[in-house]
N, C-alpha and C positions, 0 to 999 in steps of 0.2 A: 669538179670531181663527181663520180657516179653516186657516192653516198649521199650527196646533198640534193641531187636532182629529184628524188622520189617525193610523192605527196606527203603532207604532214600526217603523222600517225595520230589517231584519235586517242589511243589508250594512254594513261598516265605513264610518265617516264619515257615516252617515245622520243622526245627530243634528246634525252640522255643517251639513248641507244644510237641516235644519229651522230652525236658527238664522239661516242666510242668508236663508231665506224670511221669517222674522219681521223681520229687519232691513230687507228689501226692502219689507215691508208698512208699515214706519214712515217710508218716504220720503214727502215731501210730494207728494200727487197733485194735478194741475191740476183745479180745480173742486171739490175735496173739502176742506172745512175741518175741521181737527182742533185742539183746544186745545193750545198749546205745552207747558203744564204736564203734561198727561197723557202726551204723547210723551216728555217728559224722564223721568217716573216709569218708563215702560215701558223706556226705555233703561237706567236704573239697575238695574232688576230683571233685564233680559237680560244685562247685563255681569256682575252678581253671580253669576248662574247659570253663565255661561261661565267665570268665574275659579274658582268652586268646583269645577266639573267638571275644569278643567285641573289642579287641585291634588289630585284624588282618585286612586284606584288606576289604574294605567296600563291602557288597553284592550289587548286581544290584538293588534289592528291599528290603527295610527294613521290619522287622516283624510288625505285627499288634500292634498298641499302646496298645490295650486292653490286648493282650497276654503278653506284657512287664510288664504292671501294675500287672496283675494276678500273674506272675512269682515272681515279687519282693515282693508282699504281702505274697505269700505262703512261700517264703524263710524266711521272717521275722517271720512268724508264727512258723516255724520249729526251729528257733534259739533263745534260751533263753538268757537273758542278762548276766547270769553268765558264758556263754561260750564265753569269750572275743575274742579269736582268730577268731571264726566264726562270731561274731558281726562285727569285723574289716573287714572280707571278704565280708559280706553281704552289708556293707556300701560302700566298694569299687565297688561292683556290681551295686548298685543304682547309684553311681557317673558315672561309665563308660557307663552303658546302656542308662541312660537318656541323657547324653551328646552326645554319639555316634549316637543315632537314633533320637535326638531332640524330645523326647516324652513329651507331656504335660499331666500330671497326672490329672485324673478327681477328683472331690472334695471328694468323698467317700474314694477312695484309698489314696488320699493325707492326709486326716485326720488320717488314720491308720498309714501311714509311718512316718508322722511328730511326732505323739505321741511316736512311737517306737524310733525315733532318739533322741527326747528330754529326754525320760526315760533313754536311753543309756548314754547320756551325764551326767545325774545325778548319775547313778549307776556304770558305768564302770570305769576302771582305766584310768589315764591320757594318757597313751601311745596310747589308741584307739581314743582319741578325735579328732585328725586331720582328720582321715578317716570319722568319724561320721559327722564332720562339712562339709567336702567335699560333703557328701551325702545330708546334709541339704541344702547346697547352690544350688545343682542341683534341689532339690525338690521345693524350694521357688522361683526359677527363673521364672519370669513372672506370679507367682501365689500369689503375695503379697495380693491382696484383699481377697483371700480364706483363708488366714492365720490369720485373725483378732483375733480369740480366743486364738491363741498361742503367740500373741505379748507380753502379760505381762511376760510370762516365758522367752521370748527371749530378749525383749528390755525394760523390766521394770527396776526399780531401782537396783534390784539384779539379773537382767536377765542374762542368760547364755552368750549371745553374748557380752553384756556389760562387763562382768567379763573377758572373754577370750581376748577381744580386748583392755583391759586396758594397759596403757603404762608400768605398773609395771609387766606385763606378761613376764616372762623370755624366754619362748619358742616362738621364732619369727615365726616359721612355724604355730604354733597353733594360734597365733595372726593374721597372714595373712589369715588363713582359716576362722576365725571368722569375720574379716573385709569383706571378700568376700561374706560370707553369708548375712551380714548386707547390703552390696551394692546390692545384688540380691533382697533383700526384698524391697529396695527403688525404684526398677524399676516400672514405672507406666504402667497400662494396660488401653488402651482407653475405655472410657465408664464405668469404674469401679471406686469406691471411692478410694481416696489415703490415705496414712498414716495419723493418727491424728497428730496435731501440736506438742504434747508432745514427741511422738516417733521421729518425724522429727528432733526436737531439739537435742535429745539424739544422733541420728545418725550423725548429722552435727558436733556436738562437738567431737564425737569419730573420725570421718574422719579428722577433723582439727588437733586434737592432734597427729594422726598418721603422718600427713604431716609435722608437726612441729618437730617431733622427729628426732634425728640424728642417723646415722648408727654407731653402736659400732663395735669394731674390731672382735668380735666373730661371727658377722652376715655376711652371704654370700652376695656378691654384687647382684646376680641375685634375690635371695629371697627378699632382701630389695627393689629392683626395682618393683617386683611383689606386694609387700605390698603397696608401694606408688601408683602403678597403680590401685589397687582395691579401695583405698581410693579416688582417683581422680574420678574413675568411679561412686562411690557412691555419691559424691558431685554433679557431673554432672546430675545424675538421680534426685536428690533432686531439683536442679535448673530447670530442664526441666519438669519432671513429676509433681512435687509438685507446679509448678508455684510460686516458692519461691521468694519473693521480699526482696532483701537485703536493709534494711533501716538504721540500726544502724551503726554509724561510726566505732566503734570498731570491729564489725562483718565484715564489708567490708574491713577494713584495715588489719585484721588478714588473711582473705581469700586471698586478693591480694598479701600479703607478701609471703605466702606459694606457691602461684601459680607462683610468680616471681622466687622463689627459685627452684621450680621443672622445670620451663621452661628451665633452664640452667643445669639441672642435667646431669652430665657426659659429658658436651660439651667439646671437646678437647681444652686444653690451657686456660681454664677459671674456676676460682673458686671464688665464691662471698659469702660473709656473709650477711645474711638478718636479720633484727630485727624481733621481734614477730609480729609487725604490721606496716603498712604504714600509713602515714597521708597525707591529702590533702596539697599540697605545690606547689608554682609556680616554684621552682627550683629543680634539681635532689637532691636526698637525700640518705644517707646510702650507699654510694658506697665505701666499705672498701677494695679495691684492692690495691696491691702494683704494681705500674707501672713497676718496674724493673723486678720483678718475672714474670710478665705476658709476657714481651717482650722476656724473656729467654725461657719460656715454650712453646710459640706458634709455633716457627719453628719446634720443635720436634713433636708437635701434628700434624703438617701438612705434615710430611714426607710421610705419607701413601697415600696422595691424588694422587700423580703422578702414583701410581701403580694400581689404581682402575680398569683400563681396563683389567689387567691381571688376575683378580679374576675369579676363576672357580666356576660354580654353582654345589653344591652338593645336592643330593637328601635328603629330610628330612627322618631321620631314624625313624623307628617305635618307638613310645614311647620316643622320644628324650626329649619332654616336657611331664611331667607327667599328665598334665591336658589339655583337649581339649574342643571344643564346647563352653561351657559357661565360660571357663577359657580364659584369655586374652593371646594370643600367640604373639611371637616376630615377628620382621620383618627384621631379618638380611638379608643382601644381596640385599636390595631394594635401594641401593645407586647408582646413575648414575654418569657418568663421569662429572666432574665439569669444566674441561678445565683448561688450564695453568693459566688463570687470577685468579682463586680462590686461588692459592698459595700466591698471594700478598695481599689478602683481610683480613689479620688479623687486629686487631683493630688499631695497630700503623699506618698502611697504610691508613686506613679509616680516621684516625685523620689528617694525614699530607698531603694526596694527594689533589691537587687543584681540583676545579670543572672540570668536563670533558669538553674537547672541542669537541662539537658534530661533527664538520667538520672532525676532525681526527679520532674520535671513530666510526663514522657511518660505515666506511668500515671494521673496526676491527670485527664488529658483525658477519660478514660473516664467519669469521674463527673460531668462537667458536664451538668446536665439539659438535654435538647434539647426545648424546647417546640414546640408546633405553631405555625408561623409563619403568621399570617393575611394576610400581605401577598401580593399577586399582582403579578408583574412586568408584567402586561398593562396596569395602570393607570399613567398618567403621574403625575408629582409634582403636577400641577395639578388632576387630576380624581380625587378620592378620596371615596367614599361613607363617611359617618361613622356611628358608633353610639356611644351613651353608655355608659360603664362607670366604676365607681367603688367605692372602699371607704368612702366617706363616706356621709352621709345623702343621700337622693335629690336634694334641692334644692341643698344646698351642694356635694355631691360631683359632681353633674351639671355645675354651672358650672365647678368646678375641672377636671374631666376635659375639658370642652369647650375651656377656655382652654389647657390643656396641648396639646391636639390642634392648635389654631390656631397656637400658638407653634412646635410641631414642623413645621407646614406652612411657616412663615416660614423656619425653618432649612433645610428641604429646598429651598425655592424659591431661597434664597441660594446653596446648593451647586450646584443645577442651573444657575443663572445663572453661577456661577464656572466650571463646566465649559465653558459656551459661551464665556466670556471667554478661557479658556486657548487655545481654537482661534483666537481673534481676535488674540492677542498673539504676536509673534515669540518663539521659545523663548529666545533670548539676552537679550531684554528681560525676559521672565518670571522668569528665574533671578536677576535682580537683587533680586527680592522673595522669594527662597527662604526667608530667615530669618523672614519674617513668617508663613509657613504651615507650615513643616516644623520639627519639634522639634529642639532642640539640647540637649546634656547641660547640666543646670543648674549654675550656678556655686555655690561654697560659700556657704551661708547665704541664697541667693536662691531664690524659687520658680521652677518650670519655666515657660517662656514658653507662653502658650496657642497651640495650633496645631490643625491638622486632626486630629492624633492625640488631642487632648483630647476632641473630639467622638466619635471612634471608640471611646474608652475609657469616656466618661462619659455620653453621651446615652442617655436611657431608651427612645427610639424606635429599633427595629432598622432601619427604613428610612432614618432620618437617619444612623445609623452607616454604613450601606452607601453612602449618597450621599457622605459624607466620604471614604470609602476609594476611591470611584470618582474623585473629584477628585485625591486623592493619587496614584493610579495614572496619571492623565493628566499630572500634573506630572513623574512619574518616567519616563514614556515618552519615549524620545529624549534622556535626560539623560546618556548615556554620556560625551560630550565634556566636559560641565560637571563631572561627578563624577570624571573621570580625573585631576584635579589633587590629589585627596585622597591623603594619605599619613600613616600613623602607624606604619609598620613600624620606624622608628628613633626612639628617644626624643629629642625636641628639647630642647636646653638653651640657650634664648635668652631674652632679656628680654621678648620679645613672642610672641604666638601666631600662627604663620604661617597664612595662609588655607587652605593644604592640610590643616593639622591641624584647623582649624575644620570644614571639610567632612567630614573623616574622622570627627570627633566626631559630626556630624549623622547620618552613615550608621550609626554604631554605635547611636545613640539610636533611629533608625528601626527597626533590627532588634529592639531590646529592646522597644519599644512595640508593634510588630506581633505579637511573640510573646506579650506580655501579653494583647493583644486576642484572639489565637487561643485561649488557654486560657480566657478569660472568656466568650467568645461562645457563645450557644445557638441563635441563629437561623441556619438553614441558608443562607439567601440572603446574609446578612451574612458568614457564615463563608467562603462562596465568594469574596466580594469581598476579604476579608483575605488569602486564599491567592493570589488573582490579583495583589494589590498586592505581596505578598512576591516573587512571580515577576518582576514588573516591576523591583523593587529589585535582585534578584539578577542580572538580565540586564544592569543598567547600572552596578553597583558595581565598582570596580577592586580586586578581592581580592588581586591579586598585590602591591599597594602597601600593603595593610592587614595588621595582625597577624592570624595565623590564629586560627580558633575560631568566627568568625561563622557560616560555612556549616555547621559541625558542629552548632551549636545549632539552626539551621533544619532540618537534615536529621533530627535526632532528634525534634524537636517535630512534624514533619509526618508521620512514619511511621504513627502510629495513624489518621490521617485517610484513609489509603488504603482503609481498610475501613469508612468512615463509611456510615451508612444512606442518605444522600442522594447520588445519582449525580453531581450537579454538583460537590459537595465533592470527591468522589473524582477526577473529571476534572481539576479545578483543582489538586489535590494532585499529580497526575502531571505537570501542566504545570510546577509548581514544581520537581519533581525533574528534569525535562528542562532547565529553566533552569540548575540547579546543575551538571549534567554537561556543559552546552555553554558555560558562561561561562569564557572564557580557558583553555580546555582545552589540555593537561592540567595541572591544579593538584595539587600534592602532597597538599593537605588532602583534596580529593575522591577522589584515588587511595586514600588510607587509608580513607575512608568506604566506598568500594566493596568494600574487602577485609574489612570487618567481617563477623562471623558473621551468617548469614541471620536467625537468630531474634531478634536484638536489636531492641528497639523495637516488636515486634508483640504482646508479651504484654499482657494486661489492657487491650486497646484497645477493648473493646466492639464488636468486629468483627462484621459481619453474616456474614462467611464466614471465620472465623479458620482453620478446618481446611484450607482450600484450600492454605495455604502450609506446612503442617506437614511434609510429606514432601519432602525435598530432591530426590528423584528422580521425584516424581509427574509433573512437567511433561515430563520426558524420556520417560516411558512413553507419553505421549500422542502422541509423534512416532515413526513408523516409520522410524527413522534408516537411512540408506543404508550407514553404516559406523561403526566405533567412533571416538570423538573422538581427535584426535592425542595422542600421549603428551607432554602438557604442553610443547609447543614453545616457549612464551613463559616457561615457568617460573613462571606466575602462578596456575595453577589450584589452589585449595585443596581441602580435603576436601569443602567445600560450594561450590556455584557462587555467583557474585556475587548478593547479595540482590535488587538492582534488576532484574537480567537475568531472574532466576527469576520475580519478580513479574510483569513485563511479559509474558513468554511464557505464564505461567499464565492471565492475563487474556485473552490473544489466542486460545489454542488449547483451553483446558479448558472444558467445558460449565459453565454456571452451576449452582450448587447450591441456591439458593433466591432468592426475590424480595428485592431489596435495599431498595427504597423506592417510594413512590407515584410519584416522578418517572420511574420506569422506564416508566410507561404512555405516556410521550411517544415511546418507541422500540419499538413493538409488533413490528416485523419480527424482532427478535432475542430477544424476551423469552422465547421458549420454549426456545431452545438455548444461545446464548452470552450473555456479559455484554452490556450495552447498547452499541450501536455507537459512540457518542462515547468511551466508556471504552476500547474496543479500538483505536480510531484514535489516541487519545492515547498508549496503550501502545506502539503501533507507532512513533510519532514519537519517544518517549523512547528506544526500542530503537535507532532509527537514529542519534540524537544520541550515545548511549552508544558505539555502534560507531565513530562518527566521531571522538569526542574521546578515547576510551580503548580503542582497538582491541586493545592488548596484554591487556586484561582480557577482551575478548569472544572473542578468537581461539581460546581453548580449546574454545569451543562453536560453532566455525565451521560445521560440517555441520548441527548442530541448528538454528542460526539460518537457514541456507539452507532447511531443511525448513519453518520457520515462514513464510519468504517465499513458498515454493512453495504452501503451504496457503492463504495469503491470496490469491494470484493465481488460485487455483482457485475462489474464492467468487464468488457472484453480484453482491454489492455492489461497484460500481465504485470507491467510495472506499477500501474495504478492499484491493481489487486494486492501486490506485494506491500506497498506502502500503507494500504488500508489495514492489512494484517499486522504491520508493525505498530500502527496507531492503536489497534485493538490490544496488542500486548502491553503497550505502555499504560493504557487505561487500567488493565487488569493488575499490572505491577504496582501502580499508584495506590490502588485499594489495598493490596497485600501489605505495602509499607505502612499504611495507616493502622492495620490490625496486628502488626508485630507486637510481641510482649513489651519490648523496650521503646515503643513508639511514644513520641512526645505529644501526639494529637489526642486531645480529650475525647472520650467516647461519644459525647453529643456533637462533636465536630466532624465525626467520620461519616462517610457515605453509608446510609442505613443498609443493613443486610437485605432487606426487602427490595430496595432499589437495585442492589447488585444481582439479586435473583432475577428481577425483571430484565436487567441488562443481558445476562447470560442466556435467559430463555429466548430473547430476541435473536441472539447470535446463533443459537443452536437450531432455531426455526428458520434461520436465514441461510446465507451462502456458505457458512463455515464448514459444515459437514461435507458439502459437495466439493469444496476446494480441497479438503483433506483426502477425499476418496478418488477424485477424477482428474486432478490437475496434472497436465504433462510437464509442469515446471517444478523442478525439485526445490529450488530456492523458495518458491511460494509455499509449497507444502511444508517446508521446514519452518518458515515464519508462522504459518497457521498452527503448526504443532506447538511452537513456543507460546503462541497466544493462548491456546487451549490449556497449557500448563500454568497460566497465570491466574487461573480462577481461584477465588477466595474459598478456602475449605468449608467455612460455615455456609456459604452460598451454594456450594456443590451439594452439601448434605440436604439443602432445602429444595433442590431441583426435583422435578418429577422423576419417578423411578425409570421410565423409559429413556429420559434424557441422560441420566447417569449411565445407564447401560450403553447408550449410543457413544458417549465419550470414551468409556473403557474399551468398547469393541473397536473403535477407530484406532486408538493408540496401540492395542495389541496387534491389530492388522498391520499398521505401519511399521511395527518392529521387524517385520519380515521384508521390508522394502529392499530393493537391490541398490538403491542410491545411499551412499554412506552418510550424506548430510541429513536425509530424512530419517534414516535408521538411528543416528545419534540423537536427533531431536526427540524421537519417539521413546528411546531408552531413558532419556533424561525426564521426559514427562511422566513416564511410569514411576520413576523414582520420586517424583513430587506426589503423585496420586496415592502411593503406598502409605504415605503419612496421614492421609485423610482419616479422621476417626470413624466415619461411616463405612469405609472400605477395609481398613486394616484388620477388622475383626472377622471379616469374611474369609474363611480358610481357603475356599475355592479361588477367590480373587488373588490372594497372596500366593497360592501355588502357581496359578497361571502367570502372574507377574514374574515370579522367580524363574520359571522355565524360559520366559521371553528374555529376561535379563541375562541368564546364563548363556543363551544362544548368542546374544550380542557380545558377550565377554570373550568369545572365541573368534570374533570378526577380524578380518585382515586389516581393517582400517584402525590406526591407533586412536583416532578421535572417537570412533564408536566404542572402542574398548574402554577409553577413559570415562565416557559418559555412563557406560554400563557398570563400571566399577563404583562410580559415585552412587548410582541407583541401588547397587547391591549393598553398599554401606547403609543406605536409608532403609532398605528392606530388612536388614538384620537388626537395625534400631527398632523397627516395628516388632520383630520377634521378641525382643527384650521387653518392650512396653506391654505386649500382649501377655507375656509370661508373668509380669508383675500385676497386671489388672485382671486377667481372666484365669490365672492359675494353671493347674495341670491339664485342664480340659483342652486348651488350645494345643499344648505340647503333644498330647496324645493323638489329636486329630491330624497334626501336621505330618506329612509323609517322611518316614525315616530315610527312604531312598533319596528323596529330594534334598534332605538335609546333608546327607553324605556327599551328594553331587555338589552342593554349595561349598562344602568344606574343601573338597579337592580342587574345584575351580578357583576358589579364592587363594589357595596355596600356590597354584600355578600362576595366577595373576600377580602374586607378590614378587615374582621374578621378572615381571615385565618392566617397562620404562617407568620413571618416577611418577608421571601423572596417573598411571593406572595403579601403581604400587601403593600410593598414599591412601587410597580408599580400599584396596584389597586387604591391607593389614587391619584396617578398621573393621571390615566384615569378618575377618578371622577371629578377632577378639570377641565380637558379639556372638558368633556361632559357638565358639568354645565355652562361652558363658552360658549359652542356652542349653547345651547338652545335658541330658538326664543320666542318672546312674545306669539305666538299662542300655542307653546308647554306648556308654563308655565300656560296659561289659561285653558289648558285641564285638567279636573279633574283626569284623569288617571295618569298624570305626577305629580300632586301636592303632593300626598303621597310619591312617590318615591324620589322627590326632598328633602322633609323634612328628610326622612331617610338617604339620602346620606350626607346632611349637618351635621346631627347629628353624622354620622359615622366619618366624617372628624374632627369634634370638639373633639370627644372622643379619636381619634387616637393621636391628638396633646397632649392631657392631659394624655395619657397612659404611661406605663413603657416600651414601645417598644424601639427598637434601635434608635440611633441618625438619621440614614439615613431615617427610616420610618417617624419619626416625622418631619424631615426637609421637606420631600416630601409632607407631609400632610399640613404643613404651606404654602409651595409653591402652593399647590392645592387651598387652601383657598384664596391666592392672585389672582389666576386665576378666582375664583368665583366672586370676587369683580369687575372684568373687564366686567361682564355682567350686564348692567344697568337695564335689564328687570326683573332681579330676585328681589322679594320683600324683600330685606334683612333688611331694616330699619323698617319694620312693626312689 
């Protein structure tokens, strides 16, 4: 044919245009007779060539999507539905080309191709149906919203997909292809309408019945795994895309039961029977395992573990798995070395081993071999390219390895689906199923219940272990209220076990299992998940109601990981330490941990930078301190500084000494000078939490920490500057707390005012004013503003006059910012400054502040108005204090016009939302108390006074919150203190 004779076209997609031309030449021409048999043979040859080309090596540039669509449409037009062999081939072609080149079919061509496939399913013999369904799955992938008119044919009561995916369907390959098509239909497209509720319900029930079905002896293991995987993918799409809310108990129970069954699918040495549904219960349920059988089966299952290092990577063979792209591929070979400890971690050991002694285990951590983890976080759990690896013979071992890979994919799919389910179930409902998924201390003589921790400890695939830990983290997140009932501080002597003791036991078991997992783990990604999970647990557990010791074990176990070679592990370890110092601070147990010698726990850690922390004064030398640290004002400074404080400061200010890991490459901007940016940010956050929760520990290094904050605010990276400002605010707030009238800190234990003055002088001579004036980052300006408002009043009054003027000028200027965040922070800061004794008697400052606050009180942002109302309340408090301390002189100097303006603005604000109203009524009460007889006699004031009184009365009688009405009542009490007001008339 002429179309074939031409030279090969060099441009991408040239071969496709040649195939298009060949297909065009096969169209019946009017007046030209061609034998039908010859045309059919040519079509067979052409389709075979196209299919083989689509299975070959990927070209550098794929064909034009329009060419692919045109070719498929032309191919379907040439093949009549009675030519079943050709129908089968053209459907294979649709499946291969769309998947291979990730082509999205436009709506017009999609309509033609879908109609063709649906007609083929109705008319062709059953042997063609698998190929047709594969083509259908490729067509509807991410095209659900464009398929609306075909949904009755596919998902209606007698819909094709519903029939083919029915549990009575004997052909499991056909059932799997139908389930995959249904799952692809359930994928959501952003900005497009989702499936109707009736279709969603049909799909959900279909997927659920697939997951509830058992594998029969005639079904291939891998096929059954792929069937389960497609059903799990479908449920996950329904939960994510359809924003499906699981409300009915039977629906939740059925889903959780099948997910728990699939979570353990193919896990070596474990076989559990699950009921059709789980029910909310305070104790573990339906654990139908035989302890004897399990003990025998597990050692055999774990024989393979020791040989994992010897596995060789084999290249993936072409067409090893029949379906690519939009089909879910296996992940064989992505199992990293687990270390010798993993051999001991079958359930029997978990049950019987005592709690880890951190002092003996901390050094063990160094010797856990860290294998190269081949998993990439960029792949989702549904798309994984697989390779074959094995310690068996090629044939037997390849099959075994492939099967293990598919079973791991099912477990990962179930866990990913569970993660989506957690977001779709109310937390209070989810915690009813706590005992089904979270470990509890085993009873005497009984095996430990299987839980998410079973997977985290036993699963041979590091990715599956990480998935289980992610799910556990999601369950723990926001569990503070549920866990708050736990209590085991007092030994209970009752005939029954209270629920509070059961939950406490579960918390203890979680600590123990997670620390076991920490020691046994070798994959860096999974290690990161373990530490994050521990941080979530620590943040939510009520340690004040539990026997002490849990946090000590966590603290000592995590220390070596601060110097791990992987940056992500180091960052998550710091997050965990931050959780420890912030949970229910101050805890006596944590106070003792902070006072431990610096060197404990860092020896033999396999650290990448162990010598960084050897000299207790090295971090101090890096800081050109403005003055000597105070002479132990809190009586808490030891010969060595607090270990955690020294660690964080070292990470923040000292240059890095060597490259820590490959993952540093993600943070190139700091790789040459400092530690990676995420590590420094986390250290700053931990430092801020330490200062907030345990200020008495940190105050001995008050000036050094101020220097750290200064250094950070001088850097170019806005995120480092921001956290430097937050650290500065916490330092200022810590001093403020010490000087509160009701503070329990003795005067001689406080940071001396002279040191605080030195501290703020350093700040105001440093980067703080520049940050407030010039920063293009509103969040940074807001934090700097908050930091400036945390200055101790006594220290402010001792600052030099020009520095006081600088602070006031900056805040008054920022009050006119266009950014609502900055404006709100400036309005609040002015409300703090107006109470300073050295400023409140300055009539000009009070007047300037009043004008600035009244300007903010009319802002369109409710947050700005709320802060301004609070500041107006403070300002009017100042008016009353000045009236009582300075007498009539201040009242006469204060502008009548400004006072009238304040009265009217406060009256107007009392009609605003509750957050504004609560402080507006406070201001009204103070202004009415402040008025003098000559104000009241003034006709301009009379109307405003009446309106303000009416506003207070109506607020008391309103349906506002208790705080608002309380403040209104208190304001009316203030009104009665002014005898000049004609209240009785």
